[in-house]
RODRENTOR-712237 format. One record per residue: residue number from 1; residue in three letters; chain; x, y, z of N, C-alpha, C in turn. Coordinates in steps of 0.1 Angstrom, whole numbers, plus 5000, padded with zeros to 4 digits. Example, Ala and Ser with C-alpha at 12.3 -4.5 7.8 and 13.67 -1.06 7.14 Angstrom:
- 1/ala/A/5132/4943/5078/5123/4955/5078/5132/4967/5078
- 2/ser/A/5128/4978/5071/5137/4989/5071/5129/5000/5079
end
This chain:
- 1/met/A/5008/4988/5000/5000/5000/5000/5009/5012/5000
- 2/ser/A/5006/5022/4991/5014/5034/4991/5011/5043/5003
- 3/arg/A/5020/5052/5006/5019/5061/5017/5007/5069/5016
- 4/lys/A/5004/5074/5004/4992/5082/5003/4979/5075/5006
- 5/lys/A/4978/5062/5001/4967/5054/5004/4966/5051/5019
- 6/ala/A/4977/5048/5025/4977/5046/5039/4972/5058/5047
- 7/leu/A/4977/5070/5042/4972/5082/5049/4957/5084/5047
- 8/ala/A/4952/5082/5035/4938/5083/5032/4930/5073/5040
- 9/gly/A/4935/5061/5041/4928/5050/5048/4928/5053/5063
- 10/gly/A/4939/5059/5068/4940/5062/5082/4930/5073/5086
- 11/val/A/4929/5083/5078/4920/5094/5080/4906/5089/5079
- 12/gly/A/4903/5080/5070/4890/5075/5069/4885/5067/5081
- 13/val/A/4895/5059/5087/4892/5052/5099/4889/5062/5111
- 14/leu/A/4898/5072/5111/4896/5082/5121/4882/5089/5120
- 15/ala/A/4878/5092/5108/4865/5098/5106/4854/5089/5112
- 16/thr/A/4855/5076/5110/4846/5066/5116/4846/5067/5131
- 17/ala/A/4858/5068/5137/4859/5069/5151/4853/5082/5156
- 18/leu/A/4855/5093/5148/4849/5106/5152/4834/5106/5152
- 19/ala/A/4829/5098/5143/4814/5097/5142/4808/5091/5154
- 20/thr/A/4816/5084/5162/4810/5079/5175/4811/5089/5186
- 21/ser/A/4818/5100/5183/4819/5112/5193/4826/5107/5206
- 22/val/A/4836/5100/5204/4844/5095/5216/4857/5103/5217
- 23/leu/A/4858/5111/5228/4871/5117/5231/4876/5111/5244
- 24/leu/A/4888/5107/5243/4894/5100/5255/4903/5110/5262
- 25/ala/A/4899/5114/5274/4907/5122/5283/4916/5113/5291
- 26/pro/A/4929/5117/5293/4938/5108/5300/4935/5107/5315
- 27/ala/A/4939/5096/5321/4937/5094/5335/4946/5104/5342
- 28/ala/A/4942/5106/5355/4951/5115/5363/4965/5110/5364
- 29/gly/A/4974/5120/5363/4988/5116/5363/4994/5111/5350
- 30/ala/A/4987/5113/5339/4991/5108/5327/5001/5117/5319
- 31/ala/A/5007/5127/5326/5016/5136/5320/5028/5129/5314
- 32/thr/A/5033/5133/5303/5044/5127/5296/5057/5134/5300
- 33/thr/A/5068/5126/5301/5081/5132/5305/5091/5127/5295
- 34/thr/A/5099/5136/5290/5110/5133/5281/5123/5137/5287
- 35/ala/A/5134/5134/5281/5147/5135/5287/5150/5149/5292
- 36/thr/A/5150/5159/5283/5153/5173/5288/5148/5183/5278
- 37/gly/A/5147/5195/5283/5144/5206/5274/5157/5214/5270
- 38/asp/A/5156/5225/5263/5169/5232/5259/5172/5243/5268
- 39/gly/A/5164/5246/5279/5167/5256/5288/5163/5270/5284
- 40/val/A/5157/5272/5272/5153/5285/5268/5138/5284/5264
- 41/asn/A/5132/5295/5262/5118/5296/5258/5117/5297/5242
- 42/ser/A/5108/5289/5236/5107/5289/5222/5093/5286/5218
- 43/ala/A/5090/5289/5205/5076/5287/5200/5076/5286/5185
- 44/tyr/A/5066/5279/5179/5064/5278/5165/5049/5276/5162
- 45/ala/A/5044/5281/5151/5030/5280/5148/5026/5266/5142
- 46/ile/A/5035/5260/5133/5032/5248/5127/5045/5240/5124
- 47/ala/A/5044/5227/5124/5055/5219/5120/5050/5205/5116
- 48/ala/A/5056/5199/5106/5051/5186/5101/5063/5178/5096
- 49/lys/A/5062/5164/5098/5072/5155/5093/5064/5143/5087
- 50/gly/A/5071/5137/5077/5065/5125/5071/5064/5127/5056
- 51/leu/A/5052/5123/5051/5050/5124/5036/5051/5138/5032
- 52/leu/A/5046/5147/5040/5047/5161/5037/5054/5168/5049
- 53/gly/A/5065/5176/5046/5072/5181/5057/5071/5197/5058
- 54/ile/A/5071/5202/5070/5071/5216/5072/5081/5219/5084
- 55/asp/A/5091/5227/5081/5100/5231/5092/5092/5239/5102
- 56/pro/A/5095/5239/5115/5088/5247/5124/5088/5262/5119
- 57/ser/A/5075/5267/5117/5074/5280/5111/5062/5288/5117
- 58/pro/A/5063/5301/5120/5076/5307/5122/5082/5302/5135
- 59/tyr/A/5095/5300/5136/5101/5295/5148/5109/5307/5155
- 60/val/A/5107/5308/5168/5115/5318/5176/5120/5312/5189
- 61/thr/A/5131/5318/5194/5137/5314/5207/5142/5327/5213
- 62/asp/A/5142/5327/5226/5147/5339/5233/5161/5337/5238
- 63/glu/A/5169/5328/5231/5182/5326/5235/5191/5338/5235
- 64/asp/A/5187/5347/5225/5194/5360/5224/5186/5372/5228
- 65/gly/A/5175/5369/5235/5165/5380/5239/5152/5378/5233
- 66/phe/A/5143/5387/5236/5129/5385/5231/5129/5385/5215
- 67/glu/A/5120/5376/5210/5119/5374/5196/5105/5372/5192
- 68/gln/A/5101/5377/5181/5087/5376/5176/5087/5375/5160
- 69/glu/A/5080/5365/5155/5079/5364/5140/5065/5361/5136
- 70/ser/A/5061/5365/5124/5048/5362/5119/5048/5358/5104
- 71/leu/A/5038/5351/5100/5036/5348/5086/5022/5351/5082
- 72/ala/A/5019/5357/5071/5005/5361/5068/4997/5348/5064
- 73/lys/A/5003/5338/5058/4996/5326/5054/5006/5315/5051
- 74/leu/A/5001/5303/5051/5009/5291/5047/5000/5281/5042
- 75/asp/A/5002/5277/5029/4993/5267/5023/5002/5256/5018
- 76/val/A/4999/5244/5023/5006/5232/5018/4996/5222/5012
- 77/pro/A/4995/5222/4999/4985/5214/4992/4986/5199/4997
- 78/gly/A/4974/5194/4999/4973/5181/5004/4975/5179/5019
- 79/leu/A/4978/5190/5026/4980/5189/5040/4972/5199/5048
- 80/ala/A/4975/5212/5046/4969/5222/5055/4970/5236/5049
- 81/gly/A/4960/5244/5053/4961/5258/5049/4958/5266/5062
- 82/leu/A/4967/5276/5064/4965/5284/5077/4968/5299/5073
- 83/arg/A/4963/5308/5082/4965/5322/5081/4970/5328/5094
- 84/ala/A/4976/5339/5093/4980/5347/5105/4988/5338/5115
- 85/leu/A/4999/5333/5111/5008/5325/5120/5017/5334/5128
- 86/asn/A/5017/5332/5141/5025/5341/5150/5032/5332/5160
- 87/ala/A/5044/5337/5164/5052/5330/5175/5060/5341/5181
- 88/ser/A/5061/5340/5195/5069/5349/5203/5075/5342/5215
- 89/ala/A/5087/5347/5219/5093/5340/5231/5102/5351/5238
- 90/gly/A/5101/5351/5251/5110/5360/5258/5104/5364/5272
- 91/ala/A/5112/5368/5281/5108/5372/5295/5100/5361/5302
- 92/gly/A/5105/5349/5300/5099/5338/5307/5087/5332/5301
- 93/gln/A/5083/5337/5289/5070/5333/5283/5073/5329/5268
- 94/ala/A/5063/5321/5263/5063/5318/5249/5049/5316/5244
- 95/arg/A/5046/5320/5232/5032/5319/5227/5032/5316/5212
- 96/ala/A/5023/5308/5207/5021/5306/5193/5006/5306/5190
- 97/ser/A/5003/5311/5178/4989/5312/5174/4987/5311/5159
- 98/val/A/4976/5305/5155/4972/5304/5141/4958/5307/5139
- 99/ala/A/4954/5312/5127/4940/5315/5124/4936/5308/5111
- 100/asp/A/4923/5306/5110/4917/5301/5098/4924/5288/5094
- 101/ile/A/4923/5278/5102/4929/5265/5100/4920/5255/5092
- 102/asn/A/4926/5249/5083/4919/5238/5075/4929/5227/5072
- 103/val/A/4928/5216/5080/4937/5204/5078/4929/5193/5071
- 104/gly/A/4934/5189/5059/4927/5179/5052/4935/5165/5051
- 105/leu/A/4948/5166/5052/4956/5153/5051/4953/5145/5039
- 106/gly/A/4951/5152/5028/4949/5145/5015/4935/5140/5013
- 107/val/A/4926/5142/5022/4912/5137/5021/4903/5149/5017
- 108/gly/A/4893/5146/5010/4884/5157/5006/4878/5164/5017
- 109/lys/A/4872/5157/5027/4866/5163/5038/4876/5167/5049
- 110/pro/A/4876/5180/5054/4886/5184/5063/4886/5176/5076
- 111/leu/A/4898/5172/5081/4899/5165/5093/4897/5175/5105
- 112/leu/A/4903/5187/5103/4903/5197/5114/4900/5211/5108
- 113/thr/A/4891/5219/5114/4889/5233/5110/4888/5241/5123
- 114/ala/A/4893/5253/5123/4892/5262/5134/4894/5277/5130
- 115/ser/A/4888/5286/5137/4890/5300/5134/4903/5305/5141
- 116/ala/A/4907/5299/5152/4919/5302/5159/4924/5291/5168
- 117/ile/A/4937/5289/5169/4943/5280/5178/4955/5287/5184
- 118/glu/A/4956/5285/5197/4967/5292/5204/4973/5283/5215
- 119/ala/A/4986/5284/5217/4993/5277/5228/5002/5287/5235
- 120/glu/A/5003/5286/5248/5012/5296/5255/5017/5289/5268
- 121/cys/A/5028/5294/5273/5034/5289/5285/5042/5300/5292
- 122/glu/A/5044/5298/5305/5051/5308/5313/5057/5301/5325
- 123/ala/A/5070/5302/5327/5077/5296/5339/5073/5282/5342
- 124/gly/A/5074/5274/5331/5071/5259/5333/5057/5255/5334
- 125/lys/A/5047/5264/5331/5033/5260/5331/5027/5264/5317
- 126/gly/A/5018/5256/5312/5013/5258/5299/4998/5256/5298
- 127/asp/A/4992/5262/5287/4978/5260/5284/4976/5263/5269
- 128/ser/A/4964/5259/5264/4961/5261/5250/4946/5264/5249
- 129/ser/A/4942/5270/5238/4928/5273/5236/4924/5271/5221
- 130/leu/A/4911/5269/5218/4906/5267/5205/4894/5276/5203
- 131/ala/A/4892/5281/5191/4880/5289/5188/4873/5284/5176
- 132/lys/A/4861/5280/5178/4853/5275/5167/4860/5263/5160
- 133/ala/A/4865/5254/5168/4872/5243/5163/4864/5230/5161
- 134/lys/A/4866/5223/5150/4859/5210/5148/4868/5199/5144
- 135/leu/A/4867/5188/5149/4875/5176/5146/4865/5167/5139
- 136/gly/A/4866/5166/5126/4856/5159/5118/4842/5166/5120
- 137/asp/A/4833/5159/5126/4820/5165/5129/4818/5169/5143
- 138/ile/A/4829/5167/5151/4828/5170/5165/4832/5185/5168
- 139/thr/A/4824/5192/5175/4828/5206/5179/4836/5205/5192
- 140/leu/A/4848/5211/5192/4857/5210/5203/4855/5221/5213
- 141/asp/A/4857/5218/5226/4856/5228/5236/4868/5238/5234
- 142/val/A/4865/5250/5239/4875/5261/5239/4888/5256/5247
- 143/lys/A/4885/5250/5259/4896/5245/5267/4895/5230/5268
- 144/ala/A/4904/5223/5263/4904/5208/5264/4913/5204/5276
- 145/pro/A/4909/5194/5283/4918/5189/5294/4931/5185/5288
- 146/val/A/4942/5185/5296/4955/5182/5292/4955/5168/5286
- 147/asn/A/4962/5167/5274/4964/5154/5267/4951/5147/5264
- 148/thr/A/4940/5154/5260/4928/5148/5255/4931/5142/5242
- 149/thr/A/4927/5129/5240/4931/5121/5228/4919/5114/5222
- 150/val/A/4919/5115/5208/4910/5106/5201/4919/5098/5192
- 151/ala/A/4918/5085/5192/4928/5076/5185/4922/5064/5179
- 152/val/A/4928/5059/5169/4926/5046/5163/4939/5039/5166
- 153/pro/A/4939/5030/5176/4952/5024/5181/4959/5017/5169
- 154/gly/A/4973/5020/5169/4981/5015/5158/4980/5021/5145
- 155/leu/A/4971/5031/5144/4970/5038/5131/4971/5053/5132
- 156/leu/A/4963/5060/5140/4965/5074/5141/4958/5080/5153
- 157/ser/A/4963/5092/5157/4957/5098/5169/4958/5113/5167
- 158/val/A/4949/5120/5175/4949/5134/5176/4949/5138/5191
- 159/val/A/4958/5146/5195/4959/5150/5209/4957/5165/5210
- 160/leu/A/4947/5168/5219/4944/5182/5222/4951/5187/5235
- 161/asn/A/4956/5199/5235/4963/5204/5246/4974/5194/5251
- 162/lys/A/4982/5190/5242/4993/5181/5245/5003/5188/5253
- 163/gln/A/5007/5182/5265/5017/5188/5274/5027/5178/5277
- 164/val/A/5040/5181/5275/5051/5172/5278/5060/5180/5288
- 165/thr/A/5063/5173/5300/5072/5179/5309/5085/5172/5308
- 166/his/A/5096/5180/5307/5109/5175/5305/5116/5173/5319
- 167/asp/A/5127/5166/5318/5134/5163/5331/5139/5175/5338
- 168/asp/A/5142/5185/5330/5148/5198/5337/5137/5207/5342
- 169/gly/A/5124/5203/5341/5113/5211/5346/5107/5220/5335
- 170/ser/A/5113/5220/5323/5107/5228/5312/5094/5221/5307
- 171/ile/A/5086/5228/5300/5073/5222/5295/5071/5226/5280
- 172/thr/A/5066/5216/5273/5062/5219/5259/5047/5217/5258
- 173/val/A/5039/5227/5254/5025/5226/5252/5022/5228/5237
- 174/thr/A/5015/5218/5231/5011/5219/5217/4996/5218/5217
- 175/ala/A/4990/5228/5211/4975/5229/5211/4969/5217/5204
- 176/ile/A/4974/5213/5192/4969/5201/5185/4980/5194/5179
- 177/ser/A/4981/5181/5182/4991/5173/5176/4985/5161/5169
- 178/ile/A/4987/5159/5156/4981/5149/5148/4992/5139/5144
- 179/lys/A/4989/5126/5145/4999/5116/5141/4992/5105/5134
- 180/val/A/4996/5103/5121/4993/5091/5114/5005/5082/5114
- 181/asp/A/5004/5071/5121/5015/5062/5124/5023/5059/5112
- 182/asn/A/5036/5062/5113/5046/5058/5103/5044/5066/5089
- 183/val/A/5035/5075/5089/5032/5082/5077/5034/5098/5078
- 184/gln/A/5027/5103/5088/5026/5118/5089/5024/5123/5103
- 185/thr/A/5031/5134/5107/5028/5141/5120/5026/5156/5116
- 186/leu/A/5017/5162/5124/5014/5176/5122/5011/5182/5136
- 187/asp/A/5019/5193/5140/5017/5200/5152/5013/5214/5149
- 188/ile/A/5003/5219/5156/4998/5232/5154/4998/5240/5167
- 189/ala/A/5006/5251/5167/5007/5260/5178/5014/5253/5190
- 190/ser/A/5027/5255/5191/5035/5248/5201/5044/5258/5208
- 191/ala/A/5045/5257/5221/5053/5267/5229/5061/5259/5240
- 192/thr/A/5073/5262/5242/5082/5256/5252/5087/5266/5261
- 193/cys/A/5086/5263/5275/5091/5273/5285/5100/5266/5295
- 194/ala/A/5111/5273/5298/5119/5268/5309/5112/5269/5322
- 195/pro/A/5116/5261/5332/5110/5262/5345/5112/5275/5352
- 196/gly/A/5102/5279/5360/5103/5292/5368/5111/5290/5381
- 197/asp/A/5114/5301/5387/5121/5300/5400/5112/5293/5410
- 198/asp/A/5117/5284/5418/5109/5277/5428/5114/5280/5442
- 199/asp/A/5124/5289/5444/5129/5292/5457/5123/5304/5464
- 200/asn/A/5113/5310/5457/5106/5322/5462/5117/5332/5467
- 201/gly/A/5127/5334/5459/5137/5343/5463/5136/5357/5457
- 202/asp/A/5124/5362/5457/5122/5375/5451/5124/5386/5461
- 203/gly/A/5127/5382/5473/5130/5393/5483/5119/5400/5489
- 204/asp/A/5106/5397/5484/5095/5405/5490/5091/5401/5504
- 205/asp/A/5094/5388/5507/5090/5383/5520/5101/5382/5530
- 206/glu/A/5113/5389/5527/5124/5388/5537/5121/5395/5550
- 207/thr/A/5126/5389/5561/5124/5395/5574/5135/5404/5577
- 208/pro/A/5133/5416/5582/5144/5425/5585/5153/5419/5595
- 209/thr/A/5166/5421/5593/5176/5416/5603/5176/5423/5616
- 210/thr/A/5172/5436/5616/5171/5444/5628/5157/5449/5630
- 211/glu/A/5150/5446/5641/5137/5451/5643/5138/5465/5649
- 212/pro/A/5128/5473/5646/5128/5487/5652/5126/5486/5667
- 213/thr/A/5132/5495/5675/5131/5495/5689/5119/5503/5693
- 214/ala/A/5110/5496/5701/5097/5503/5705/5100/5512/5716
- 215/thr/A/5093/5523/5716/5095/5533/5727/5086/5529/5739
- 216/ser/A/5093/5528/5751/5085/5524/5762/5078/5535/5768
- 217/thr/A/5065/5532/5773/5057/5543/5779/5055/5540/5794
- 218/lys/A/5062/5530/5799/5061/5527/5813/5070/5537/5821
- 219/thr/A/5065/5541/5833/5073/5549/5842/5082/5541/5850
- 220/pro/A/5095/5544/5850/5105/5535/5858/5101/5535/5873
- 221/ala/A/5102/5524/5879/5100/5523/5894/5110/5530/5901
- 222/pro/A/5106/5537/5912/5116/5545/5920/5126/5536/5926
- 223/ser/A/5138/5541/5926/5149/5533/5933/5148/5535/5948
- 224/thr/A/5153/5525/5955/5153/5526/5970/5167/5530/5974
- 225/thr/A/5167/5541/5982/5180/5546/5986/5181/5544/6001
- 226/lys/A/5192/5538/6005/5194/5536/6020/5197/5549/6027
- 227/ser/A/5191/5550/6038/5193/5563/6046/5207/5561/6053
- 228/ser/A/5214/5572/6053/5227/5573/6060/5226/5576/6074
- 229/ser/A/5214/5580/6079/5213/5585/6093/5213/5574/6103
- 230/gly/A/5209/5562/6099/5207/5552/6109/5218/5542/6108
- 231/gly/A/5229/5545/6101/5240/5535/6101/5238/5523/6092
- 232/gly/A/5227/5523/6085/5224/5512/6076/5215/5502/6081
- 233/ala/A/5216/5498/6093/5207/5487/6098/5193/5492/6101
- 234/gly/A/5191/5505/6104/5178/5510/6106/5171/5516/6095
- 235/ser/A/5176/5515/6083/5170/5520/6071/5160/5510/6065
- 236/gly/A/5150/5515/6057/5141/5505/6051/5127/5510/6054
- 237/ala/A/5117/5500/6053/5102/5504/6054/5099/5509/6068
- 238/gly/A/5106/5506/6078/5103/5510/6092/5105/5525/6093
- 239/asp/A/5112/5532/6085/5114/5546/6086/5103/5554/6079
- 240/lys/A/5093/5548/6074/5083/5555/6066/5069/5553/6072
- 241/pro/A/5060/5563/6071/5046/5561/6076/5040/5549/6069
- 242/asp/A/5030/5542/6077/5024/5531/6071/5012/5535/6063
- 243/ala/A/5004/5526/6058/4993/5529/6049/4982/5538/6055
- 244/asn/A/4981/5538/6069/4971/5546/6076/4976/5559/6081
- 245/gly/A/4988/5562/6077/4994/5575/6081/5000/5576/6095
- 246/lys/A/5001/5564/6102/5006/5564/6115/5021/5564/6114
- 247/ala/A/5027/5569/6125/5042/5569/6126/5047/5555/6126
- 248/pro/A/5058/5554/6120/5064/5540/6119/5069/5536/6133
- 249/arg/A/5070/5523/6134/5075/5517/6146/5090/5520/6147
- 250/pro/A/5095/5525/6158/5109/5528/6159/5118/5516/6157
- 251/thr/A/5128/5518/6151/5138/5507/6149/5149/5509/6158
- 252/pro/A/5151/5500/6167/5162/5501/6177/5176/5502/6170
- 253/val/A/5184/5511/6175/5197/5512/6170/5207/5510/6181
- 254/lys/A/5215/5500/6179/5225/5497/6190/5236/5508/6190
- 255/ala/A/5239/5513/6202/5249/5524/6203/5255/5524/6217
- 256/his/A/5266/5529/6219/5272/5530/6232/5272/5545/6237
- 257/leu/A/5265/5547/6248/5264/5561/6254/5273/5562/6267
- 258/asp/A/5280/5573/6268/5288/5575/6280/5279/5579/6292
- 259/val/A/5281/5573/6303/5273/5576/6315/5280/5585/6324
- 260/thr/A/5274/5596/6328/5280/5606/6337/5274/5606/6350
- 261/his/A/5281/5609/6360/5276/5610/6374/5274/5624/6378
end
């Protein structure tokens, strides 16, 4: 079987699967992990490999600073037609978007149509959105759950809001990824972002090393001064009036007095 017949047959089987209106959302924890990212932010509007190839276009990376590129339109006969292709990357963010999408994969009836498709990410977190999108006869939600898939096992699959987390913490989010096994792949709106800072080291929550000294409003307690008149032993509370104003009890003072005759 030729590659073109395989492609047409695969899309035909997918159309049958779509007619059953079955979208398979991945189970919790089904995120994909690959070896590593490249440590920078990047994005492209479309890329394809296989029977028909498209280099990532327009492709941007912030390796040398913020970058943004656009294409007015891109038509690949037998594969796809798109308008207003945009990609930007920089300042910890990346974004890719496409308008007026029509993906046929060599079949008369479009496999995918949409008025707009977008993917974006920032600091290791990503998301995607669709506007007026249809996969076969199925109307797609604006926000699809991560890695929502419709597939014909062993033949072809379409993944919505595809997200891949790399070993270094970076993430790649692709709004729509189509794969006809061993024949064709097509990615629409893809953005990759390096991980964000996770040490909360922005300095906003730092505790001052020196706390301001509060001014005391308390009146110091009077100090007790020993009387020098009594030789020290007779000084203290006995030399002062009591609470009722009575004279204090005398305090005996030992002394030697000369006796005269």
